[in-house]
Each structure stands twice: as structure tokens, then as C-alpha cells.
C-alpha positions as CSV (number, residue, x, y, z in Angstrom):
1,M,14.2,1.7,10.9
2,W,11.7,2.9,8.2
3,P,11.1,5.4,6.8
4,I,14.8,5.9,6.0
5,T,16.0,9.2,4.6
6,R,17.9,9.5,1.4
7,E,20.8,10.9,3.4
8,R,20.8,7.9,5.8
9,L,20.6,5.5,2.9
10,E,23.6,7.1,1.2
11,V,25.6,6.8,4.5
12,E,24.7,3.1,4.8
13,A,25.4,2.5,1.1
14,R,28.8,4.1,1.4
15,S,29.7,1.7,4.2
16,L,29.2,-1.3,2.0
17,P,32.3,-3.0,0.4
18,R,33.2,-1.6,-3.0
19,E,31.8,-4.6,-4.9
20,E,28.4,-4.4,-3.1
21,R,28.3,-0.6,-3.8
22,A,28.9,-1.3,-7.4
23,R,26.1,-3.9,-7.5
24,L,23.7,-1.5,-5.8
25,A,24.6,1.3,-8.2
26,E,24.0,-1.0,-11.2
27,A,20.6,-2.0,-9.8
28,L,19.6,1.6,-9.2
29,L,20.7,2.7,-12.6
30,A,18.9,-0.2,-14.2
31,S,15.7,0.8,-12.4
32,L,16.0,4.3,-13.9
33,E,16.7,2.9,-17.4
34,E,13.6,0.6,-17.1
35,K,11.4,3.5,-16.2
36,A,12.8,5.6,-19.0
37,E,12.3,2.8,-21.5
38,I,8.7,2.4,-20.4
39,G,8.2,6.1,-20.8
40,R,9.7,6.0,-24.3
41,A,7.4,3.1,-25.2
42,W,4.3,4.9,-24.0
43,R,5.3,8.1,-25.9
44,E,5.7,6.1,-29.1
45,E,2.3,4.5,-28.5
46,I,0.7,7.9,-27.9
47,D,2.3,9.3,-31.0
48,R,1.1,6.4,-33.1
49,R,-2.4,6.6,-31.9
50,A,-2.5,10.4,-32.3
51,A,-1.3,10.0,-35.9
52,E,-4.0,7.3,-36.6
53,L,-6.7,9.7,-35.3
54,E,-5.3,12.7,-37.3
55,S,-5.0,10.7,-40.5
56,G,-8.5,9.3,-40.2
57,A,-7.3,5.7,-40.1
58,V,-9.3,5.3,-36.9
59,R,-12.1,7.2,-35.3
60,G,-12.5,8.2,-31.7
61,V,-15.4,6.8,-29.8
62,P,-17.2,9.1,-27.4
63,A,-16.9,8.1,-23.7
64,E,-20.6,7.9,-23.4
65,E,-20.7,5.1,-26.1
66,V,-17.9,3.2,-24.5
67,F,-19.5,3.3,-21.1
68,A,-22.9,2.3,-22.5
69,A,-21.3,-0.7,-24.2
70,I,-19.6,-1.7,-21.0
71,D,-22.8,-1.4,-19.1
72,E,-24.6,-3.6,-21.7
73,I,-21.8,-6.3,-21.3
74,L,-21.9,-6.2,-17.5
75,E,-25.7,-6.4,-17.4
76,A,-25.9,-9.4,-19.8
């Protein structure tokens, strides 16, 4: 049965009773909203961190330093 095409899924979904189609539509829309909310939250976090770097409130740490510190922790 899998993989199912979007077209086939749509045909199957349309064959569901009205109430079931409504539940399916709500679930699909909610999944899109969740992803959009996560995307907005990440964008806000990125903007906040960029502003902190630009203002000098925090300093960036070179990757080499980060990896060296991790190596020290793992070797201990």
C-alpha cells in the first residue's frame, strides 16, 4: 500500500464521512501550525542571539576553542 501518492490519499480522504474528513483536516492544519510556530520560535531565538552578538553583550567562541574544550571533557 505504501508509498501512497498525494492524489491517492486525497481520493481516500474524500471517501471518509464528513465528520472524519473534518477531523483529518483539523489534524493536518494543526501540524502545519505547529511547524510554523516552531519556525517562528527559532527565528526569534536567532534574532535575539544575533542582537546579543552585535551589541557586545556576548562574544562568539571560535569553533576550534569549542571543539578543544569538548575534547578535554571527553578525554577526562
